C-alpha positions, 0 to 999 in steps of 0.5 A: 500500500502506498501513501504519497502526500503532495501539494507542499511548497514554499509559501509566505506567512499568512498564505495557504496550501492544500495537501493531498494524499491518495491511498488504496481503496482497501485501506481508505474505505476501512480506516480513519486517515490522518495528517502528520508533520515532522519539523527539523529536530522534532518528533513526528506529530499528528496534526489532523484526522478524519474518520470514515464518516467525516468526523474530524479532529485537530491538534491545537496548533491546527485548530481554526486554521487547517481543515481536513477532508476526504473524498471517498470516491477518489480514496484521497484525503486533503489538508487545507492549510490557511494562515500559515506560520513559520512554525508550520514548516515541516515535512507533512505525511499522511497515514491511516490511523489506528483506533488510538490515533497512531500511524497504521502503515509504513510511512510513505513519501512526505511533502515539504511545506516551508513557510518563509518570507 
């Protein structure tokens, strides 16, 4: 099963980006999905999650600024990031989630988000 996040790039503070991640239907249709990020020198952390039914959760750092959604027909999950801050700079990954919010699959390729003026 492959996980490949895309949509990262360089953006100025206050800007927006939309990340996408597609995976196999067998996983997508049975698992909640999550977005994680890993900043330089820091541990990977869960930023946002979304259940099969569309219920969402966010880390405090993402609340009010980021929105996750999923398109079950396309087996794709999205992370719309608004009002980006330099501290959002990180490599972003998606993964299926276990019931306690941990990563379920081996990590795939992340996408780098750099917020800088």
